[in-house]
C-alpha positions in Angstrom: 0.0 0.0 0.0 2.8 2.4 0.8 4.5 1.6 -2.5 1.4 2.6 -4.4 1.1 5.9 -2.6 4.8 6.6 -3.2 4.4 6.0 -6.9 1.3 8.1 -7.1 2.9 11.1 -5.3 6.0 10.6 -7.4 4.0 10.8 -10.7 2.1 13.8 -9.3 5.3 15.6 -8.4 6.8 14.9 -11.8 3.7 16.1 -13.6 3.8 19.4 -11.6 7.4 19.9 -12.4 6.9 19.3 -16.1 3.9 21.6 -16.2 6.0 24.3 -14.5 8.8 23.8 -17.0 6.3 24.3 -19.9 5.0 27.4 -18.3 8.5 28.7 -17.8 9.4 28.1 -21.4 6.2 29.9 -22.5 4.8 26.8 -24.3 1.3 27.7 -23.0 0.6 29.9 -26.1 1.8 27.1 -28.5 -0.4 24.5 -26.9 -3.4 26.9 -26.9 -3.0 27.7 -30.6 -2.7 24.0 -31.5 -5.8 23.2 -29.4 -7.8 26.0 -31.1 -6.8 24.9 -34.6 -7.6 21.3 -33.8 -11.0 22.2 -32.4 -11.8 24.3 -35.5 -10.7 21.5 -37.8 -13.0 19.1 -36.0 -16.1 21.1 -36.5 -15.1 22.0 -40.1 -14.5 25.8 -39.8 -10.7 25.9 -40.1 
């Protein structure tokens, strides 16, 4: 049981670190632009 919680918290910490690195590198704008383009392509506007 302890091993599972350790793995869970380790993955959570790693995720938070990678999200922080993406924000630091200003990749939020790139991801948002790709998401908008994908969404518009799915509904047939873009």
